[in-house]
C-alpha positions as semicolon CSV with decimal commas, in nm:
position;residue;x (nm);y (nm);z (nm)
1;X;10,795;12,331;9,894
2;X;10,856;12,084;10,220
3;X;10,970;12,233;10,525
4;X;11,031;12,158;10,876
5;X;10,950;12,415;11,162
6;X;11,072;12,376;11,522
7;X;10,827;12,460;11,797
8;X;11,022;12,524;12,091
9;X;10,735;12,553;12,360
10;X;10,644;12,163;12,285
11;X;10,950;12,070;12,140
12;X;10,827;11,918;11,812
13;X;10,869;11,973;11,454
14;X;10,538;12,122;11,239
15;X;10,575;12,010;10,851
16;X;10,482;12,228;10,582
17;X;10,386;12,095;10,221
18;X;10,252;12,429;10,078
19;X;10,178;12,239;9,716
20;X;9,912;12,022;9,934
21;X;9,663;12,298;9,909
22;X;9,549;12,248;9,553
23;X;9,515;11,836;9,615
24;X;9,266;11,670;9,494
25;X;8,916;11,684;9,676
26;X;8,643;11,456;9,667
27;X;8,595;11,449;9,292
28;X;8,297;11,214;9,091
29;X;8,361;10,833;9,096
30;X;8,409;10,849;8,767
31;X;8,681;11,075;8,795
32;X;8,871;10,900;9,082
33;X;9,257;10,919;9,011
34;X;9,282;10,587;9,257
35;X;9,064;10,391;8,972
36;X;9,202;10,195;8,737
37;X;9,216;10,345;8,411
38;X;8,993;10,234;8,167
39;X;9,011;10,236;7,765
40;X;8,930;10,550;7,647
41;X;8,865;10,673;7,990
42;X;8,998;10,929;8,264
43;X;9,358;10,878;8,269
44;X;9,425;10,769;8,683
45;X;9,743;10,734;8,889
46;X;9,720;10,366;8,787
47;X;9,774;10,301;8,417
48;X;9,622;9,979;8,356
49;X;9,294;9,829;8,362
50;X;9,257;9,665;8,696
51;X;9,489;9,554;8,994
52;X;9,477;9,417;9,297
53;X;9,687;9,632;9,591
54;X;9,898;9,900;9,406
55;X;10,162;10,104;9,619
56;X;10,305;10,418;9,470
57;X;10,432;10,794;9,583
58;X;10,211;11,066;9,691
59;X;10,161;11,353;9,422
60;X;10,100;11,589;9,713
61;X;10,341;11,468;10,002
62;X;10,399;11,624;10,310
63;X;10,769;11,527;10,274
64;X;10,978;11,474;9,953
65;X;11,323;11,268;9,936
66;X;11,497;11,533;9,775
67;X;11,342;11,862;9,979
68;X;11,618;12,126;10,001
69;X;11,727;12,349;10,261
70;X;11,502;12,609;10,363
71;X;11,481;12,958;10,216
72;X;11,348;13,082;10,562
73;X;11,623;13,005;10,766
74;X;11,389;13,046;11,127
75;X;11,659;13,134;11,428
76;X;11,842;12,938;11,730
77;X;11,525;12,927;11,932
78;X;11,317;12,785;11,618
79;X;11,485;12,683;11,361
80;X;11,411;12,532;11,027
81;X;11,493;12,218;10,838
82;X;11,437;12,049;10,502
83;X;11,098;11,823;10,483
84;X;11,277;11,512;10,383
85;X;11,099;11,207;10,428
86;X;10,862;10,983;10,196
87;X;10,485;10,942;10,170
88;X;10,337;10,652;10,000
89;X;9,958;10,574;9,891
90;X;9,839;10,238;9,952
91;X;9,569;10,148;9,734
92;X;9,342;9,831;9,916
93;X;9,191;9,755;9,598
94;X;9,051;9,862;9,259
95;X;8,697;9,852;9,362
96;X;8,610;10,228;9,433
97;X;8,340;10,067;9,658
98;X;8,492;9,858;9,885
99;X;8,634;9,900;10,239
100;X;8,859;9,717;10,441
101;X;8,581;9,552;10,604
102;X;8,412;9,420;10,312
103;X;8,739;9,288;10,149
104;X;8,811;8,905;10,192
105;X;9,037;8,799;10,473
106;X;9,284;8,679;10,198
107;X;9,310;9,048;10,072
108;X;9,355;9,192;10,430
109;X;9,638;8,926;10,467
110;X;9,816;9,037;10,149
111;X;9,805;9,413;10,221
112;X;9,938;9,280;10,571
113;X;10,248;9,168;10,400
114;X;10,252;9,488;10,181
115;X;10,279;9,679;10,474
116;X;10,569;9,493;10,617
117;X;10,756;9,514;10,300
118;X;10,708;9,905;10,290
119;X;10,790;9,920;10,636
120;X;11,138;9,722;10,555
121;X;11,185;9,909;10,237
122;X;11,132;10,252;10,356
123;X;11,258;10,224;10,738
124;X;11,599;10,116;10,542
125;X;11,649;10,469;10,435
126;X;11,933;10,678;10,583
127;X;11,695;10,968;10,620
128;X;11,343;10,786;10,759
129;X;11,338;10,735;11,152
130;X;10,989;10,666;11,149
131;X;10,736;10,466;10,936
132;X;10,404;10,527;11,015
133;X;10,110;10,315;10,812
134;X;9,795;10,489;10,884
135;X;9,437;10,479;10,721
136;X;9,175;10,815;10,732
137;X;8,830;10,677;10,646
138;X;8,522;10,877;10,569
139;X;8,445;11,246;10,499
140;X;8,391;11,278;10,903
141;X;8,808;11,231;10,946
142;X;8,864;11,489;10,600
143;X;8,923;11,258;10,341
144;X;8,973;11,404;10,035
145;X;8,935;11,082;9,838
146;X;8,675;10,789;9,896
147;X;8,850;10,519;9,706
148;X;8,981;10,234;9,951
149;X;9,346;10,353;10,022
150;X;9,576;10,413;10,309
151;X;9,897;10,570;10,332
152;X;10,241;10,543;10,476
153;X;10,495;10,819;10,593
154;X;10,886;10,789;10,629
155;X;10,955;11,048;10,917
156;X;11,274;11,222;10,938
157;X;11,195;11,231;11,330
158;X;10,980;11,018;11,537
159;X;10,656;11,178;11,546
160;X;10,532;11,316;11,937
161;X;10,265;11,060;11,973
162;X;10,482;10,756;11,937
163;X;10,787;10,925;12,120
164;X;10,604;10,972;12,406
165;X;10,476;10,633;12,392
166;X;10,849;10,496;12,364
167;X;10,932;10,748;12,607
168;X;10,660;10,580;12,861
169;X;10,766;10,230;12,771
170;X;11,132;10,249;12,824
171;X;11,102;10,433;13,172
172;X;10,891;10,142;13,260
173;X;11,120;9,909;13,139
174;X;11,387;10,043;13,354
175;X;11,143;10,066;13,690
176;X;11,021;9,700;13,617
177;X;11,298;9,466;13,549
178;X;11,314;9,504;13,216
179;X;10,936;9,412;13,145
180;X;10,725;9,519;12,863
181;X;10,479;9,801;12,908
182;X;10,228;9,672;12,614
183;X;10,288;9,317;12,735
184;X;10,151;9,374;13,098
185;X;9,875;9,624;12,948
186;X;9,785;9,359;12,740
187;X;9,806;9,093;13,001
188;X;9,555;9,291;13,249
189;X;9,311;9,382;12,946
190;X;9,309;8,979;12,884
191;X;9,241;8,881;13,251
192;X;8,993;9,188;13,353
193;X;8,829;9,088;13,015
194;X;8,556;9,350;13,018
195;X;8,710;9,536;12,745
196;X;8,763;9,255;12,535
197;X;8,671;9,238;12,179
198;X;8,838;8,983;11,988
199;X;9,102;8,702;12,084
200;X;9,280;8,571;11,778
201;X;9,576;8,328;11,834
202;X;9,817;8,572;11,775
203;X;9,638;8,875;11,867
204;X;9,382;9,079;12,088
205;X;9,149;9,376;12,021
206;X;9,022;9,590;12,289
207;X;8,927;9,912;12,407
208;X;9,178;10,014;12,610
209;X;9,066;10,133;12,972
210;X;9,213;10,480;12,922
211;X;9,021;10,520;12,554
212;X;8,997;10,915;12,446
213;X;8,743;10,804;12,194
214;X;8,382;10,610;12,257
215;X;8,504;10,314;12,070
216;X;8,901;10,337;12,015
217;X;9,041;9,961;11,979
218;X;9,364;9,868;12,045
219;X;9,502;9,557;11,865
220;X;9,791;9,420;12,030
221;X;10,015;9,119;11,900
222;X;10,048;8,889;12,132
223;X;10,435;8,812;12,117
224;X;10,640;9,112;12,180
225;X;10,710;9,177;11,828
226;X;10,874;9,549;11,798
227;X;10,730;9,583;11,467
228;X;10,512;9,475;11,166
229;X;10,809;9,328;10,966
230;X;10,871;9,103;11,252
231;X;10,560;8,934;11,252
232;X;10,554;8,548;11,132
233;X;10,327;8,410;10,864
234;X;10,106;8,288;11,111
235;X;10,077;8,610;11,312
236;X;10,033;8,794;10,976
237;X;9,740;8,582;10,907
238;X;9,575;8,579;11,251
239;X;9,628;8,965;11,234
240;X;9,407;8,956;10,890
241;X;9,152;8,769;11,094
242;X;9,142;8,971;11,373
243;X;9,094;9,278;11,175
244;X;8,809;9,152;10,942
245;X;8,587;9,036;11,208
246;X;8,686;9,392;11,424
247;X;8,567;9,586;11,068
248;X;8,258;9,409;11,017
249;X;8,184;9,480;11,421
250;X;8,236;9,841;11,333
251;X;8,003;9,868;11,037
252;X;7,729;9,673;11,241
253;X;7,749;9,912;11,534
254;X;7,542;10,189;11,354
255;X;7,451;10,059;11,052
256;X;7,713;10,216;10,833
257;X;8,022;10,215;10,731
258;X;8,219;10,352;11,036
259;X;8,486;10,645;11,014
260;X;8,795;10,630;11,177
261;X;9,175;10,714;11,166
262;X;9,355;10,343;11,176
263;X;9,748;10,393;11,272
264;X;10,037;10,155;11,329
265;X;10,258;10,196;11,640
266;X;10,605;10,025;11,607
267;X;10,939;10,045;11,626
268;X;11,156;10,372;11,468
269;X;11,394;10,294;11,232
270;X;11,662;10,556;11,350
271;X;11,935;10,285;11,445
272;X;11,879;10,255;11,771
273;X;11,749;9,946;11,981
274;X;11,393;9,935;12,100
275;X;11,392;9,569;12,177
276;X;11,149;9,545;12,446
277;X;11,023;9,884;12,426
278;X;10,869;9,902;12,133
279;X;10,515;9,680;12,074
280;X;10,413;9,649;11,704
281;X;10,000;9,746;11,781
282;X;9,723;9,920;11,572
283;X;9,487;10,183;11,709
284;X;9,165;10,265;11,562
285;X;8,996;10,597;11,642
286;X;8,603;10,645;11,524
287;X;8,510;10,981;11,562
288;X;8,123;10,852;11,667
289;X;8,018;10,836;11,976
290;X;7,648;10,780;11,835
291;X;7,518;10,730;11,530
292;X;7,455;11,060;11,472
293;X;7,713;11,270;11,677
294;X;8,078;11,287;11,661
295;X;8,322;11,328;11,944
296;X;8,508;11,655;11,829
297;X;8,844;11,777;11,912
298;X;8,753;12,088;12,119
299;X;8,946;12,304;12,348
300;X;8,995;12,060;12,602
301;X;9,168;11,803;12,375
302;X;9,308;12,027;12,126
303;X;9,394;12,339;12,364
304;X;9,487;12,153;12,672
305;X;9,572;11,813;12,549
306;X;9,315;11,693;12,794
307;X;9,058;11,414;12,644
308;X;8,686;11,424;12,803
309;X;8,487;11,104;12,710
310;X;8,140;11,090;12,763
311;X;8,103;10,686;12,825
312;X;8,280;10,435;12,991
313;X;8,485;10,203;12,808
314;X;8,338;9,895;12,999
315;X;8,003;10,018;12,807
316;X;8,132;10,076;12,466
317;X;8,312;9,758;12,481
318;X;7,995;9,549;12,557
319;X;7,784;9,706;12,298
320;X;8,061;9,667;12,028
321;X;8,112;9,309;12,144
322;X;7,740;9,268;12,067
323;X;7,788;9,331;11,679
324;X;8,143;9,094;11,619
325;X;8,055;8,750;11,561
326;X;8,312;8,475;11,587
327;X;8,507;8,662;11,813
């Protein structure tokens, strides 16, 4: 059952997907459903002996293209709606022990093309208003499968965080003679330089002045491209290069494969014009504040929505920058 319920106090949808309670949870490596199916072996989601990159619909989706009208009608104050959308799984490699950081730059570049393809195809569906590409990595984040993979959600609405960001960018544009908020933020970070991590030809990685996590990193397109699909071939190549250098640096930071959430913010696909408002970028949220301490989203963060961080971005940027080679 995929269902939406409206929260009138925050003016946002909450999605319910009751079948996800039974999804696979941290199986032994030999029973990983995302590995290739070996001859005579455990049958997996990929019925072939090997693959490069694979994409398929999530077996336990948060949204479904055929979601029915909910039996629970709700009320005029708090209505319900079908949880109609699409959820895909993107397998980065058939190597169970790989991570994005350990993959070749060529493999990451191919993945960028796959992400762009899925953005275009899902965004063309009339019931998808926002294509959200993301990766949850590591048990500290709450992953249920260790195999290297990401996910793509085709939301039937614009999710709250991107919506808030787009609203801020729209207001900034209106008050500043058509200027792009993200272009100006990037220009400010490059001019300051203290929080810069990786400078590519077309992309820049930095810890933002207002980071919510100690080692939060944003990767901005130098050009004001609305979505990943708007990137040219050289921009996609450079994005792969910057991501590779950043991810290797992340794993060098504390000497282990760093957990993180990786999310992409880009133009909605609801048919509206977001030129000069949406600016494609990637955000990373690692939970570690030290090698053995996590940044928990506790009372202030969860209950008040107010983040409190224990260290300044200038300090963490200097530390992380020292772990990144060829930046």
